[in-house]
C-alpha positions in Angstrom: -158.7 -104.8 61.3 -157.5 -103.4 64.6 -154.4 -105.1 66.4 -153.1 -102.8 69.1 -150.0 -103.2 71.1 -148.4 -101.7 74.2 -145.6 -99.8 72.7 -146.0 -95.9 73.3 -143.5 -93.1 72.4 -144.7 -91.1 75.6 -146.6 -91.4 78.7 -149.2 -89.0 77.5 -149.9 -91.2 74.4 -152.0 -94.5 74.5 -152.3 -96.8 71.5 -156.0 -97.5 71.0 -155.8 -99.3 67.5 -153.5 -100.1 64.6 -155.6 -100.0 61.6 -154.5 -102.3 58.7 -156.4 -103.1 55.4 -154.7 -100.6 53.0 -152.4 -102.2 50.4 -150.5 -99.1 49.4 -149.5 -95.9 51.2 -152.1 -93.8 53.2 -152.4 -90.2 52.1 -154.2 -87.2 54.2 -156.6 -88.7 56.7 -159.6 -86.9 58.3 -161.6 -87.7 61.6 -165.3 -87.2 61.5 -166.9 -84.0 63.4 -167.9 -86.3 66.1 -164.9 -88.3 66.5 -166.5 -91.6 65.8 -165.1 -92.5 62.4 -161.9 -91.9 60.3 -161.7 -91.6 56.6 -158.2 -92.8 55.0 -157.4 -92.2 51.4 -154.8 -94.4 49.7 -152.6 -94.9 46.7 -154.4 -98.4 46.5 -157.4 -96.3 45.2 -159.9 -96.7 47.9 -161.2 -94.5 50.8 -161.6 -96.5 53.8 -164.0 -95.7 57.0 -163.1 -96.9 60.4 -164.9 -97.2 63.5 -162.8 -95.3 66.1 -164.5 -97.3 69.1 -163.7 -101.0 67.9 -161.0 -100.3 65.1 -163.2 -101.9 62.5 -163.4 -101.1 58.9 -167.1 -100.6 58.1 -167.1 -99.2 54.5 -164.8 -98.8 51.7 -165.2 -96.4 48.8 -163.6 -97.2 45.4 -162.3 -94.2 43.4 -161.1 -93.8 39.9 -157.6 -93.1 40.3 -155.8 -92.3 43.6 -157.7 -90.1 46.3 -155.0 -87.9 48.1 -157.1 -85.9 50.4 -160.6 -85.9 52.2 -162.6 -83.6 54.4 -165.8 -84.3 56.3 -168.8 -82.0 56.0 -169.6 -80.2 59.3 -172.7 -82.5 60.1 -170.7 -85.5 59.3 -173.1 -86.8 56.6 -171.0 -86.3 53.4 -167.2 -86.5 52.5 -165.4 -84.4 50.0 -162.2 -86.0 48.3 -159.6 -84.7 45.9 -157.8 -87.0 43.2 -154.1 -87.3 42.1 -152.6 -85.9 39.0 -154.3 -88.8 37.2 -157.9 -87.7 37.5 -157.6 -84.3 39.3 -161.3 -84.5 40.4 -163.2 -83.2 43.4 -165.7 -85.6 44.5 -168.6 -85.6 46.8 -169.6 -88.9 48.7 -172.7 -89.9 50.8 -171.5 -91.5 53.8 -174.7 -93.6 54.7 -175.0 -95.2 51.5 -171.1 -95.0 50.2 -172.3 -93.6 47.0 -170.8 -90.8 45.0 -173.4 -87.9 45.1 -171.4 -86.0 42.3 -168.1 -85.1 40.7 -167.8 -81.4 41.6 -165.2 -80.6 38.7 -161.7 -80.9 37.9 -158.5 -79.0 38.7 -155.5 -78.8 36.3 -153.1 -80.5 38.6 -153.3 -82.9 41.6 -155.9 -81.8 44.3 -153.9 -81.4 47.5 -156.3 -80.4 49.9 -160.1 -80.0 50.3 -161.8 -78.1 53.2 -165.4 -77.4 54.1 -166.4 -74.0 55.5 -167.4 -74.2 59.4 -171.1 -73.2 58.4 -171.1 -76.2 55.7 -172.1 -73.8 53.0 -168.9 -74.2 51.0 -166.0 -76.3 49.9 -162.8 -75.2 48.8 -160.2 -77.2 47.1 -156.6 -76.3 45.9 -154.2 -77.8 43.5 -150.8 -77.9 41.7 -152.5 -75.8 39.0 -151.9 -72.7 41.6 -155.7 -72.2 41.8 -158.1 -72.3 44.7 -161.7 -73.2 43.7 -164.7 -72.4 45.8 -167.7 -74.8 45.4 -171.4 -74.8 46.5 -171.8 -78.6 47.3 -175.5 -78.6 47.4 -175.9 -77.1 43.7 -172.4 -78.5 42.7 -171.8 -74.9 41.2 -168.5 -73.8 41.0 -168.8 -70.1 42.5 -165.4 -68.6 41.9 -161.6 -69.5 41.4 -159.1 -67.6 43.7 -156.1 -66.8 41.7 -152.7 -65.2 43.0 -150.3 -67.8 44.0 -147.3 -68.4 41.5 -146.8 -72.2 42.5 -148.8 -75.1 43.3 -151.0 -74.5 46.5 -151.0 -77.5 49.1 -152.6 -76.0 52.2 -156.2 -74.4 52.8 -158.0 -73.5 56.0 -161.4 -71.4 56.6 -161.5 -69.0 59.3 -163.7 -70.0 62.3 -166.6 -67.5 60.6 -166.4 -68.9 57.2 -165.8 -65.4 55.9 -162.0 -66.0 55.1 -159.6 -68.6 53.6 -155.9 -69.0 54.0 -153.8 -70.7 51.3 -150.4 -72.0 51.9 -148.1 -72.4 48.6 -144.9 -73.5 47.2 -144.1 -69.9 46.3 -143.4 -69.6 49.9 -146.0 -67.2 50.9 -149.6 -67.4 52.7 -152.5 -65.5 51.0 -155.4 -64.4 53.1 -158.6 -64.2 51.0 -162.0 -62.7 51.4 -164.3 -65.5 50.0 -167.3 -63.4 49.0 -165.5 -61.1 46.8 -162.5 -63.5 45.8 -160.1 -60.5 46.6 -156.8 -61.1 48.4 -156.8 -59.4 52.0 -153.1 -59.7 52.8 -150.0 -61.6 51.9 -148.0 -63.2 54.7 -144.3 -64.0 53.9 -141.3 -65.1 56.1 -141.1 -68.7 55.2 -137.9 -69.8 53.3 -139.2 -72.8 51.6 -142.8 -74.2 50.3 -145.5 -74.2 52.7 -147.0 -77.7 53.3 -149.8 -77.0 55.9 -151.8 -74.1 57.4 -154.2 -74.1 60.4 -156.4 -71.4 62.0 -156.6 -71.1 65.8 -160.2 -71.8 67.0 -160.4 -68.1 68.4 -159.8 -66.8 65.1 -156.8 -64.8 66.3 -153.7 -66.7 64.7 -152.7 -68.7 61.7 -149.8 -71.4 61.9 -148.1 -72.8 59.1 -145.6 -75.4 58.4 -142.9 -75.5 55.8 -140.0 -77.4 54.0 -137.6 -74.7 55.8 -138.3 -76.8 58.9 -140.0 -74.1 60.9 -143.4 -73.5 62.1 -144.6 -69.7 61.9 -147.3 -68.1 63.8 -149.2 -64.9 62.6 -151.1 -62.4 64.3 -154.1 -61.6 62.2 -155.0 -58.4 64.1 -151.5 -56.9 62.8 -150.7 -59.1 59.9 -147.2 -59.7 61.3 -145.2 -62.6 62.2 -145.7 -63.3 65.8 -143.0 -66.0 66.4 -141.1 -68.8 64.7 -141.0 -72.3 66.4 -137.9 -74.4 65.7 -137.1 -78.0 66.6 -137.8 -79.9 63.4 -134.9 -81.3 61.6 -136.9 -82.1 58.5 -139.9 -80.7 56.3 -142.9 -79.6 58.6 -145.9 -81.5 56.7 -148.9 -81.1 59.2 -149.8 -78.4 61.8 -152.9 -78.7 63.8 -154.7 -77.1 66.8 -155.9 -79.4 69.5 -157.2 -79.2 72.9 -159.7 -76.4 72.1 -156.7 -74.3 70.9 -154.7 -74.8 73.8 -152.1 -76.9 71.9 -150.6 -76.9 68.6 -149.0 -80.0 67.3 -146.7 -80.3 64.2 -145.4 -83.4 62.5 -142.0 -83.5 60.6 -141.4 -85.6 57.4 -139.0 -87.7 59.5 -141.7 -88.7 62.2 -140.8 -86.2 64.7 -143.9 -84.8 66.7 -143.6 -81.5 68.5 -146.3 -80.0 70.7 -146.6 -76.1 71.7 -148.7 -74.6 74.4 -150.3 -71.7 72.7 -150.6 -69.2 75.6 -146.9 -68.6 75.2 -145.7 -70.8 72.4 -143.4 -72.7 74.7 -142.5 -76.3 73.3 -143.8 -78.9 76.0 -143.2 -82.1 74.5 -141.2 -83.5 71.5 -141.4 -87.1 70.4 -138.7 -88.3 68.1 -140.6 -90.6 66.2 -144.4 -91.0 66.0 -144.7 -93.2 62.9 -143.9 -93.4 59.4 -143.6 -89.6 58.0 -143.1 -88.8 54.5 -144.2 -85.6 52.6 -147.8 -87.0 52.4 -148.3 -87.5 55.9 -150.6 -85.7 58.1 -152.1 -85.6 61.5 -155.8 -86.2 61.7 -157.0 -84.9 65.1 -160.2 -83.9 66.8 -160.4 -80.1 67.9 -161.7 -81.0 71.3 -161.6 -84.7 71.8 -158.2 -86.3 72.9 -157.4 -88.5 69.9 -155.1 -88.4 66.9 -154.6 -90.5 64.0 -151.3 -90.9 62.1 -149.4 -93.3 59.9 -147.9 -96.4 61.9 -144.8 -98.1 61.5 -145.2 -98.3 57.6 -147.1 -96.1 55.5 -150.1 -98.5 54.9 -150.9 -98.6 58.6 -152.8 -96.0 60.8 -152.3 -95.9 64.6 -155.0 -94.2 66.6 -153.6 -92.5 69.8 -155.6 -91.6 72.9 -154.1 -88.3 74.3 -153.6 -87.3 78.0 -154.1 -83.5 77.3 -153.0 -82.7 80.9 -149.5 -84.4 80.6 -149.2 -82.9 77.2 -149.6 -79.4 78.5 -147.0 -79.9 81.0 -143.4 -78.4 80.2 -140.7 -81.1 80.2 -137.7 -79.9 81.9 -134.0 -81.5 81.5 -133.2 -84.2 83.9 -129.5 -83.4 83.6 -127.3 -80.8 82.1 -123.4 -80.8 81.7 -121.4 -77.7 81.5 -118.0 -78.1 80.1 -115.5 -75.3 79.8 -112.1 -74.8 78.8 -110.4 -72.8 76.0 -114.0 -73.7 74.1 -117.4 -73.9 75.7 -120.0 -76.5 75.3 -123.5 -76.1 76.5 -125.4 -79.4 76.5 -128.8 -80.5 77.9 -132.7 -80.9 76.8 -133.1 -77.2 77.5 -130.9 -74.1 77.9 -128.8 -75.1 74.9 -128.9 -74.2 71.2 -129.2 -70.5 70.0 -131.3 -69.0 72.6 -129.3 -70.8 75.6 -126.0 -69.7 74.4 -127.1 -66.1 73.6 -128.0 -65.7 77.1 -124.8 -67.0 78.6 -122.9 -64.5 76.3 -125.1 -61.6 76.9 -126.0 -61.7 80.7 -123.2 -64.1 81.9 -125.3 -66.6 83.4 -126.6 -70.1 82.7 -130.4 -69.8 82.5 -132.8 -72.8 81.8 -134.8 -72.0 78.5 -136.6 -73.8 75.8 -134.4 -74.2 72.8 -133.8 -75.7 69.3 -131.7 -78.7 70.1 -130.4 -80.6 72.9 -127.8 -83.4 73.6 -126.4 -85.5 76.4 -122.9 -87.0 77.1 -122.5 -90.8 76.9 -119.2 -92.5 77.8 -118.1 -95.6 75.4 -115.5 -97.8 77.2 -115.0 -99.7 73.6 -114.4 -98.2 70.3 -117.8 -99.7 68.9 -121.1 -98.1 69.2 -124.4 -100.2 68.5 -127.9 -98.5 67.9 -131.2 -100.7 67.8 -132.3 -101.4 64.3 -135.7 -99.9 65.0 -134.5 -96.5 65.9 -134.7 -93.7 63.4 -132.4 -90.8 64.7 -129.3 -88.9 64.0 -126.4 -89.2 66.1 -123.2 -86.7 66.4 -120.2 -87.7 68.0 -118.0 -84.7 69.2 -114.4 -84.6 70.1 -114.2 -82.2 72.9 -110.5 -82.2 73.2 -110.9 -79.9 69.9 
């Protein structure tokens, strides 16, 4: 059932539908390749298919145990799903009939992610058993197992040419694999915590990863070096995806904060404090070219479908006001030009320069000793005594 409302966290986002029907929390969703449908797995034991045009539920698949992740085949005809630690299965479904085609096999732990190769010939799955399995969906044959991680693997993504796979693990590393040989091509480290999500840029030149260390890291695949560390999240980064044909990267924090980065220079262009109910199992279901996004709603059983204005999202937001307060101590406050980068420029070059930064703040004056916040706001507030 779709019940849209007019509330939007940003002018660039318009709520198209709120999808209600699941009775337990929704896990990792996926949009169909043509953007017409959404598949949502849930703790209630179902995978539900929603029509994006009218917001209506048109099919429900019932799974033994709990489906936690799904992926559409590139032709939109089949769906792969991965099960929880109770059944640990990788299943293949026919979209037209709603029937299960086959159970491909079983991992030794929860299946955290499933991913089709862009050419549609192979399917990869990763699990708490530390193993990545490569399947041939047509025959149901397990072609090979990729072993190398020392902890559970939560994120996998294929290269655009379907020749390589990148996996992110709780051992804090990314492994780059040659799928044909099953050999590790490169180990990419740098994260200080478990890796939750990985994304490959459409041009094949970069990999983005989100981690418990609250950062998004970008790797240049020509050199294998870490290109940049993107900061701004105050909780675990649970989902990273490219959109707008690779012009934008968006990241979702466990607390529901959404950040968008322009990929030509990795400048942060938007920060939305709360896009929906977060959680470690939340994800962003986006279309690589169409301006739409699905994310958990007000609670973890609802799904909000947002229409995106890419032109507005690409624009850099500049601070509307900045306060410089100086005495024996110095405080730099504002939506930009603050934090580590702004303070470093002030100290090194003796000037205040507007820059992108990790954090921002404003001053408010409270005439009374009481401070009241709206009950629906989920955020952190720090009070500073500037007198020292």
